[in-house]
C-alpha positions as CSV (number, residue, x, y, z in Angstrom):
1,M,118.1,-49.4,-44.8
2,L,115.8,-47.4,-47.0
3,L,114.8,-50.6,-48.9
4,E,113.8,-52.2,-45.6
5,W,111.6,-49.3,-44.6
6,E,110.1,-49.2,-48.0
7,K,109.3,-52.9,-47.8
8,L,107.9,-52.6,-44.3
9,A,105.6,-49.7,-45.2
10,G,104.4,-51.5,-48.4
11,E,103.6,-54.7,-46.4
12,L,101.5,-52.7,-43.9
13,E,99.7,-50.8,-46.6
14,S,99.0,-54.0,-48.4
15,Q,97.5,-55.5,-45.2
16,A,95.4,-52.4,-44.7
17,R,93.8,-52.9,-48.1
18,T,92.6,-56.4,-47.1
19,I,91.0,-55.4,-43.7
20,R,87.3,-56.1,-43.5
21,T,86.5,-55.6,-39.8
22,A,87.0,-52.9,-37.3
23,E,88.7,-55.4,-35.0
24,G,91.2,-56.3,-37.8
25,A,91.8,-52.5,-38.2
26,R,92.5,-52.2,-34.5
27,I,95.1,-55.0,-34.5
28,L,96.9,-53.5,-37.5
29,K,96.7,-50.0,-36.1
30,D,98.5,-51.2,-33.0
31,K,101.2,-52.8,-35.3
32,V,101.5,-49.5,-37.2
33,E,101.8,-47.4,-34.0
34,E,104.6,-49.7,-32.9
35,T,106.3,-49.4,-36.3
36,M,106.0,-45.6,-36.2
37,S,107.7,-45.6,-32.8
38,I,110.6,-47.7,-34.0
39,A,110.8,-45.5,-37.2
40,E,111.0,-42.3,-35.1
41,N,113.8,-43.8,-33.0
42,G,115.5,-45.2,-36.0
43,Y,115.5,-42.0,-38.0
44,A,113.4,-43.4,-40.9
45,P,113.1,-41.1,-43.9
46,T,110.3,-38.5,-43.8
47,D,108.5,-40.0,-46.7
48,I,108.2,-43.3,-44.9
49,M,107.0,-41.5,-41.7
50,D,104.4,-39.6,-43.9
51,R,103.2,-42.9,-45.4
52,L,102.9,-44.5,-41.9
53,D,101.1,-41.5,-40.5
54,L,98.5,-41.6,-43.3
55,L,98.1,-45.3,-42.8
56,L,97.5,-44.7,-39.1
57,M,94.9,-42.1,-39.8
58,N,93.1,-44.5,-42.2
59,L,93.2,-47.4,-39.8
60,T,91.9,-45.2,-37.0
61,E,88.9,-44.3,-39.1
62,K,88.4,-48.0,-40.1
63,S,88.7,-49.2,-36.5
64,R,85.8,-47.0,-35.2
65,D,82.5,-48.8,-34.6
66,N,79.8,-47.3,-36.7
67,I,77.5,-46.9,-33.7
68,C,75.2,-44.0,-34.3
69,T,75.1,-41.4,-31.6
70,N,72.5,-39.2,-33.3
71,T,69.5,-39.4,-31.0
72,K,67.1,-38.3,-33.9
73,C,68.3,-41.1,-36.1
74,P,66.3,-44.3,-36.5
75,H,69.5,-46.3,-36.0
76,Y,70.4,-44.6,-32.7
77,N,72.7,-46.8,-30.6
78,K,73.0,-49.4,-33.4
79,K,75.2,-49.7,-36.5
80,C,73.9,-46.8,-38.6
81,R,73.0,-47.5,-42.2
82,M,72.9,-43.8,-43.0
83,R,76.6,-43.1,-42.5
């Protein structure tokens, strides 16, 4: 069972490395959230849970639109080039 969790976590991490868009990150984020839910109910090892949690945090960051909310920035309400 441990090898299956290792393989699944490795596949998800591999997919995350190839993501180029926020939409792609959102789709994979949903998949990781579902996998985490299954892992929690299936008593996955803590190191796998830690890997999935870290992956989820990274995907959450990637899935955010880089719309600037700083009203003093010249890119306000657009994709900010200063981030």
